[in-house]
C-alpha positions as CSV (number, residue, x, y, z in Angstrom):
1,X,8.9,13.0,-12.8
2,X,11.7,15.2,-11.8
3,X,13.9,15.9,-8.8
4,X,12.9,18.6,-6.4
5,X,14.0,22.2,-7.2
6,X,13.1,23.6,-3.8
7,X,11.4,22.6,-0.6
8,X,8.5,20.2,-0.7
9,X,5.5,20.5,1.6
10,X,5.0,17.8,4.2
11,X,2.9,14.9,3.0
12,X,2.6,12.9,6.2
13,X,0.0,10.5,7.6
14,X,0.0,8.6,10.8
15,X,-2.2,5.5,11.3
16,X,-2.5,2.5,13.6
17,X,-5.4,1.3,11.6
18,X,-5.1,1.8,7.9
19,X,-8.7,2.1,6.5
20,X,-10.0,1.8,3.0
21,X,-8.0,-1.2,1.9
22,X,-9.7,-3.2,-0.9
23,X,-10.4,-6.9,-0.2
24,X,-9.6,-9.6,-2.7
25,X,-12.4,-11.2,-4.7
26,X,-14.6,-13.7,-2.9
27,X,-12.8,-13.2,0.5
28,X,-14.0,-13.1,4.1
29,X,-11.6,-11.9,6.8
30,X,-12.6,-12.4,10.4
31,X,-11.9,-9.9,13.2
32,X,-8.5,-10.6,14.7
33,X,-7.2,-12.7,11.8
34,X,-3.7,-12.0,10.5
35,X,-3.9,-10.4,7.1
36,X,-1.6,-9.8,4.1
37,X,-1.5,-8.2,0.7
38,X,-1.9,-10.7,-2.1
39,X,0.1,-10.5,-5.3
40,X,-2.3,-7.9,-6.7
41,X,-2.3,-5.7,-3.5
42,X,-5.7,-6.8,-2.2
43,X,-6.3,-7.7,1.4
44,X,-6.5,-11.4,2.3
45,X,-6.3,-13.6,5.4
46,X,-2.9,-15.2,5.8
47,X,-2.7,-18.7,4.4
48,X,0.1,-21.1,3.5
49,X,1.3,-19.1,0.5
50,X,4.6,-17.8,-0.6
51,X,3.1,-14.9,-2.7
52,X,1.4,-12.9,0.1
53,X,3.0,-10.1,2.1
54,X,2.0,-10.1,5.8
55,X,1.0,-6.7,7.1
56,X,-1.1,-6.8,10.3
57,X,-4.5,-7.9,11.7
58,X,-8.1,-7.3,10.9
59,X,-9.7,-4.9,13.4
60,X,-13.2,-6.0,12.3
61,X,-14.8,-8.8,10.2
62,X,-15.0,-8.0,6.5
63,X,-17.1,-10.1,4.1
64,X,-16.6,-9.9,0.3
65,X,-18.0,-13.4,-0.3
66,X,-19.2,-13.5,-3.9
67,X,-17.8,-10.0,-4.6
68,X,-15.2,-8.7,-7.1
69,X,-11.8,-7.6,-6.0
70,X,-12.1,-4.2,-4.3
71,X,-15.9,-4.4,-3.9
72,X,-15.5,-4.2,-0.1
73,X,-13.0,-2.0,1.7
74,X,-11.5,-3.3,4.9
75,X,-8.9,-2.1,7.4
76,X,-5.5,-3.2,8.8
77,X,-4.5,-3.0,12.4
78,X,-0.7,-2.3,11.9
79,X,0.0,-3.1,15.6
80,X,1.4,0.3,16.3
81,X,1.1,3.7,14.8
82,X,3.0,4.0,11.6
83,X,4.2,7.3,10.0
84,X,3.8,7.3,6.3
85,X,5.1,9.9,3.8
86,X,3.5,10.4,0.4
87,X,5.9,10.4,-2.6
88,X,5.2,11.0,-6.2
89,X,4.6,8.0,-8.5
90,X,6.5,7.2,-11.7
91,X,4.5,7.1,-15.0
92,X,3.4,3.9,-16.6
93,X,4.8,1.3,-17.2
94,X,6.9,1.6,-14.1
95,X,4.3,3.2,-11.8
96,X,3.9,1.8,-8.3
97,X,0.4,0.2,-7.9
98,X,-1.6,-1.7,-5.2
99,X,0.3,-4.8,-6.2
100,X,3.4,-3.2,-4.7
101,X,1.8,-2.7,-1.2
102,X,4.0,-4.5,1.4
103,X,7.0,-4.4,-0.9
104,X,10.1,-2.4,-1.4
105,X,10.2,-0.2,-4.5
106,X,13.0,2.1,-5.9
107,X,13.9,5.8,-6.0
108,X,13.6,7.4,-9.5
109,X,14.7,10.7,-8.1
110,X,14.6,12.5,-4.7
111,X,10.8,12.6,-4.6
112,X,9.5,9.9,-7.0
113,X,9.2,6.1,-6.6
114,X,9.3,3.5,-9.3
115,X,9.1,-0.2,-9.8
116,X,12.1,-0.3,-12.1
117,X,15.0,-1.8,-10.3
118,X,17.7,-1.4,-13.0
119,X,19.8,1.7,-12.3
120,X,17.9,2.7,-9.2
121,X,18.5,2.3,-5.5
122,X,15.9,0.4,-3.4
123,X,14.0,2.3,-0.7
124,X,14.6,1.2,2.9
125,X,10.9,0.9,3.7
126,X,7.8,-0.7,2.3
127,X,4.8,0.7,0.5
128,X,1.6,0.7,2.7
129,X,-0.8,2.5,0.3
130,X,-1.2,3.9,-3.1
131,X,-3.8,6.7,-3.6
132,X,-5.0,8.4,-6.8
133,X,-5.8,12.0,-7.7
134,X,-9.5,11.3,-7.0
135,X,-8.6,10.4,-3.4
136,X,-9.0,12.9,-0.5
137,X,-5.3,12.3,0.1
138,X,-4.2,13.0,-3.5
139,X,-2.1,10.9,-5.9
140,X,0.8,9.5,-3.8
141,X,2.7,6.4,-3.0
142,X,2.5,6.1,0.9
143,X,5.7,4.6,2.2
144,X,6.3,3.8,5.9
145,X,9.1,6.0,7.3
């Protein structure tokens, strides 16, 4: 991508409950359970694991028992409203993906995020969502601000 050459329109979203988050394969999450992103960016109940990234609580029960990753979409109660801003995504192989949800990524330029740490400064907030061009929201990396 390239740095901005003029003003950029606002790409803001606010949510207390983040909807449309894909569940991990063969997973059931009960209402009120603490939830996390697994290492692939799918929603799971919190367990004794060092590879998950805690994010909030389940507002409802979601059942993907026997299903593939992403077959069921769930939600995350973030505990309070979070303001998110959409940023452009770097191209492959350094594009931000669902696997980066809950993590810090890096600035490629003043409007683009990347997973490449070398030579780039870390963002001060974490990624909460990644949407594609086919989404109603457009193709953005949604970072908490």
